[in-house]
N, C-alpha and C positions, 0 to 999 in steps of 0.2 A: 689533831687537836687544835692546831692553830687556825684551821679553816672554821672550826666550830666557834672558837673564840672570836674570830673576825665577824662571823654571822651574828653572834650574840651581841657584840659591841655595836654592830650596825643597827640591829633591832632596838637595842636600848637607847642609842642616841636618837634614832628616828622617833621612837615613842616620846622621848624627853622633849625633842624639838617640836613635835606635833602638839604635845600638851602645852609647851611654852607659847607657841603661836596661838593656840586656841584661847588660852587664858589671857594673853596680851590683847588679842582681838576683842574678846568679850569686855575687858576693862576699858579699852579705847572706845569701843562702841557705846558702852554704858555711859562713860563720861561725856562722850559727844552728844548722846541723846539728852542727858541731863542738862548740858550747856545749851543745846538747841531749845529745850523746853523753857529754860529761863529766858532765852532771847525772844522766843515766840510770845511768851507771856508779856515781856516788856513791850514787844511790838503791838500786841493787842491793847495794852494800856495807852501806848502812844496814839493808836488809832482812835480810841475812845476820847482821848483828850483833844485830838485834832477835830473830831466831829463836834465835841462839846464846845470847843472854841469857835468853830464856824457857826454853830447854832446860836451861841451867845451873841456873836457879831451880827448874825442875821436878825436875831430878836431885837437888838438895839436899833438896827436900821429900820426894821418894820415898825417898831414902837415910835421911832422918830417921825416916820412918814404918817403914822396914824394920828399924831398930834399936830400935824400941819393944818393950818386954817383952810388951805385950799382943799385938802382931803376931807376935812370935816364938812366943808361947804358942799362938796359933791354928795355927801351922805345926807345932809339935812335939807338941802334945797330940793323940793319935789320936782322942779323942772329938770335939774341936772341929774338927779337920781333916776328919773324916769326916762332919760335919754340913753338908750343902750349904746349908741355909737360913742357918746361922750365918755361914758363909764369904761367902755372898752379901750378908748384912746388913753385915758388916764392910767388904766391898769398896764397898758403896754409901755407907757413912758416910765412908770415906776419899775416895771420889770427890767427894762433896759438899764436903768440907773443902778439897780441892785445886782445886775448880772445873774438873775435867777432863771430857772428853767420855765417856771410859770408863776403867775401871781393871780390871786382870786380875791375879789372884794365882795363883802356881803354887808347887809344892813338888817336892822330889826324888822323893817317892813318887807324886805325881799331877801331870801337866802343868798342869792347870787345876783349882784347888780352889775358886776363887770369881771372879766377874766381875760388873761392873755397867756398864750403858750399852752393852754390846756386844749386837748382835742375836742372836736365838736360832739361831745357826748356827756352823759351825766358824770358827776364826780364820783370817785371811788368811795366806798364806805368810810375808809379811814380819813381821807381828805375832808369828806363831808362832816365827819364827826369832829375833826379839828376845827372846822369853820363854825359849827354849831356851838362848840365849847367856847370859842373866842367871842362869838356874839353874846353868849351868856356871861362873859366876863372872865373866862379862864384861859390864860395863855398856855400854850403847849409846844413841845418839841417832839417830833416823832420821826421814825424811819419807816418807810413803806416801799413796796415794790409796785410799780405801775407799768404794765406792759413789759414785764421782765427787766425793768430798769429800777434801780434803787434811788430813792429821793430822800433828802432831808427836808422835813416839813416843819415850818415855823409859823405858828398862828398867834397873832396879837390882837387884843380888843382895841377898838378906837373909842376913846373916852373924851368927854368934855365935862370937866369937874367930876361929879360922881355919876354922871349919866353915860351909859354905853350907847354909842351911836351905831356901831357896826363892828366889822372885823376885817383884818387883812391876813391872808394866808400866802406864804411865799414858799416855793419849792426849789431846792437846789439839787442838781444831779450829782450823785457820787460816781464820777466817771473815771476813765483811765488816768486823767491828770492827777486826781486825788490819790489813786493807787501808786502812781509813779513817784509822787512827792513823798509819800510815806516810805516807799521802798528805798529811795535814795537816803533817807535818814536812818532807817533801821537795818539796811542791807539784807532785807528779806523780800521775797516776792509776795505782794499783797493782791488778794483776789476777793472780789465781792460777788456773792452768789445770790441770785433771786430765784427762788424755787429750785429748778434744776438747770439754770442757765447762768453762764458767767456774765454778770452785768458790767463789771469793771475789773481790769487786771493790769499789772505791771509787766506781764510776760510778753514775749514776742508773739506775733500773729500765729505762727506755727504751733508754739507751745500753748497758746490760748485754745486752739482747736483741740489739741490733745487733752487739755484740762477739761474742756466741755464734754468730751467723751467720758472722761473719768467721773465727772460730776453726775452724769446721767446714770452711772452704775449704782445699783442698789446697795452695794457694799460701802459706798462713800457716804459716811454719816459721822455724826459727832462721836468723838472718842475721848476717853479719860486721859490719855497720854499721847504725845506726838508719836508718829510712826513713819517709817521710811516708805515712800511710795515712788513709783516710776511715773514720771510725766514726760512722755516721749523718750528721747535717748538719755535723759539725765535723771538722777535720783535726787529726791528732796526729802527733808524731814517735814512732814505735813501736820498741821494742827488746825482743827476746825472749831470755831467759836460762834456762838449765836450773836447776832447783832442786837444791840440795845443802846438806848440813850436815856439818861436820867432814870435808870432802873426799869424802863418800859421796854419789853422785848418786842422785836419785830419779826417779820417772816423772812428775813434774809440771814445769810451766814457770812462769816469772815474766814477765809481760808488763807493761811500763812504758810509759805514754803521757804525753807532754808536749804541752800545748796548743800548736798551731802558729799560732793566731790572732794572737798578738802579732807574730810574724814576718810574717804576711800583711799585717797593718796597717802594719808598717814598710815592706814592699815597696810598698804602695799610697802611703804618704807619700813614699817616694823617687820613685816614678813621677810623682806630682803635682808635687813640687818640681822635678824635672828637666823636666817638661812646662812649668811656669810659667817656669822659667829659659830653657828653649828658645824659648818664645814671645817673650820679651824679646830674646834673642840673635837670633832670626830677624827681628824687626822692625828691630833696629839694623843687622844685616847686609844686609837687603833694601834699607833706605833708603840705606846707604852704596853698595851695588852699583848701585842705580838712579842715584845722583848720579854715580858714576864712569862708568857706562855712558852716561849722558846726555852727559857731556863728550866721551867717545870718539865717541858717535854724532854729535854736532854737528860734530866735527872731520872724521869720515868723510863726513858729508853735504856739508860744504864741498868736500872732495876730490872727491866724486862729481859735484857741480855743476861744479866747475872742469874735471874730465875730460870731462864732457858738452859743455861750451862749447868746449873745445879740439877735441873730435872734430867739432863743428859748424863749426869754422873760425875761432873767436875765440881767437887765440893770444896776445892781449894780456891775457887774464884770468889774474890771479895770486891764489892763495888765501892767506889769512892763516896764518901759522905759529904754532900754539898747540896746547895739549894735552900729552899725554905725549911722552916722548922718541921713542918709536916713531912716533907720529902726526906729530910735527914732522919726523922724518926722511922720512916718506912725503910730507909737504907740500913739503919741499925738492925731493924727486925729481920730483913732479908739476910744480912751478914750473919746474924746470930743463928738463923735457921740453917744456913749453909754450914756454919761451924758445927752446930749440933748434929747435922746429918753426917758430916765427915767423921766426927767423933763416934757416932753410933755405928757407922759403917765399919770403922776401924775396930771397934769392939766386937762387932759381929764376925768380922774376918778373923780376928784373934781367937774368938771362941771356936769358930769352925776349924781353925788350924790346930787348936789344942785337942779338939775331939778327933780330928784326922790323925794327929800324931799318936794319940793314945791308941787309936784303932790300929795304926800301922806298927806300933810297938808290939802289939799282940800278934799281928800278922807276921811281923819280922821274926818273932820268936818261933812261931809255928813253922815258917818256911825254913828258918835256920836249922831247926830240928830235922825237917824233912831233907834238907841238903846234907846235913851230917849223916843221916841214915843212908842217903844216896852215895856218899863217899865211902861209907863202910861197906856197902854192897859192892862198890866198884873195887875196893881192895880185895874182897873175897872172890870177886870174879876176875882178878887180874891174870891168873894162870888158866882161866877157862875160856875167856873171850879173846878174839883176835885184837892186835894193837889198834887197828883202825876204829874198831868199835869202842875200845877204851878211850881213845883220843876224842871221839865224838861225845862220849859220855862226860869226859872232863870239860869239854867246851860248853855243853848244855848247863852243867853245874855252875861254871864261871859266869855265863851270860845271865842266868837267873839271879845269881848273887849280886851282880852289878846293877841290874834293874831294881832289885829289892833295896839296895842302898840308895839309888836315886829317888825311889818312892818315899823312903823314910826321911830324906833330907829336904823335902819340899818346904818352901816358905810361903807360897801362895797356892791355894787350891784352885785349879782350873778344870773345867769339865769339858768332855768331848763326846761326840756320838760314836758308839761302837756297834758292831753287828748284833750284840746281845742286849744293847741298851746304852745308858749313859755311864761313861767311865771317867777316870781322872787322867788328865794330860800331864804325865810326870816327865816326859822326855823334853818338853820345851819350857817347863816351869823352872824358875831360878832355884838353886839349892844353896845351902850354906857352904863356906869355904872348906871346912873340915870334912864335910861329907863329899865334896867334889874331889878333894885330894885322895880321900879314901876310895872313892869310886874308881880312880885311875889305877889303884893297886889291886891285882887279882886276888881272890880269896885263896887261902892256902888249902 
C-alpha cells in the first residue's frame, strides 16, 4: 500500500508542478509580450518623431536655401539657368552644406536644371512627383526606396513674393546611423526594409545577413501583434510596421526587434524555483503520506490478521481499536463479527451436546437394560458354564459399562473415522468430574 501511496503522491505532485510551471510560463510569456508590444509601439512613435523632426529640419534648411538671392538668381538668370555645369556645381555645394544624399533643382522652364548625388538616369516617379508638386507650389515630405535604399525626400518651392520660381528637392538616406541612434534610445533593434531587402539596421553584420534571409521569406509580413522570431542564434519579439510620414504611406517597412533572452532567462528561473520548491513540497508530502499510510497499513494489517484467525476458527481473537475513524469503525465491525461468530458457535456446540446427551440417555437406558439382562443370564448360567467363561463374561459386561459411562459423560462432541463410517471419539474427549469418578468404579 505504501508503494501505491508513494506512486500516487509522486504523480499528483508531478502533475501539480507541471500545471504550475505551465501556468507560470504562460503568465510570464503573456506579460512579457504585452510589455514588448508597448515598448515596440513606443519605439515606432519615437521613429516617426525622429523622421518628422529630421524632415522639418530639412524643410527649414531647404526653404532657407530656396529664399537665398543667389539661388533665385540661378533660377531667374537665363544664362546661369542654362549653364548645366554651373547648376550642377550649385546643387553639389548645397548638397554638401546640407549633408544630403542628393539634391535636385528644378525651375518652371526646365523640370531639372541641376542635380547632385543622383545617378545618371531619370528620376524615380516619386521623386519626380515631389519635384513637380514643389514647382507647382506644394511642399512635401515623403519616404521612398531607391535602389533598395530608403530616403527621406523633402521638396520645397522657391518663391519670390507670390511668384514660384522653381523648386529644390533634398534626399536624406535612412542609413544604419539612424537605426543605431534610435536603437540606443529605445533599447530595441531597429531595421528598415525596402521591398525584401534590409536597407538599414542596428544589428551586427552577421545578424543582418540572417535578418535578410528572414525578410525574404514569404511568411515575414505585417502582423496584428508582436511575435517571437528566431534571428540567428537569438530570439526576438518582432513587430512589423508600415513606414509613413505625415500620414502618407511608403513602400518601406519598419521592423523592430526586442531581445527575448531576458524573458527566457526569467522563464528558466521560474522553472528552477518551482522545481526546487516542488522538490521540497514533494519530500514533505511523501514523508507525511508514508507516515499516514503506515498507520493505516498497520491498522489494516491487524484487521487482516484478526480476520484470518477468525476464519481459521479462533473467535476469541480481538484486534486493538486504533487509527483513523474509518479504521476504528472497521475494527469494531471485525470484533463484533468475531464475537457473534464465537457466540453462535458456542450456541451450536451446546445444541449439539444437548441433542447428543438426549440421544445417549436413550442409548444408555437401552444398553443398561441389555447389560442387566446379560447379568441375569450370567447368573442363570453360573452352574452350567466353566469359571473361565464366566470371568470373561463379567469382563465384557464391565468394559461395555465403562465405555457407556464415558460416552454419556462427554462435554465436547468430536468425530472420528471408523471402518463403518463416521463415529464419536469418546475416549479422548473430556468428561465431567462425576462421570470420570464413576467411570473408575466398576459396575456391580
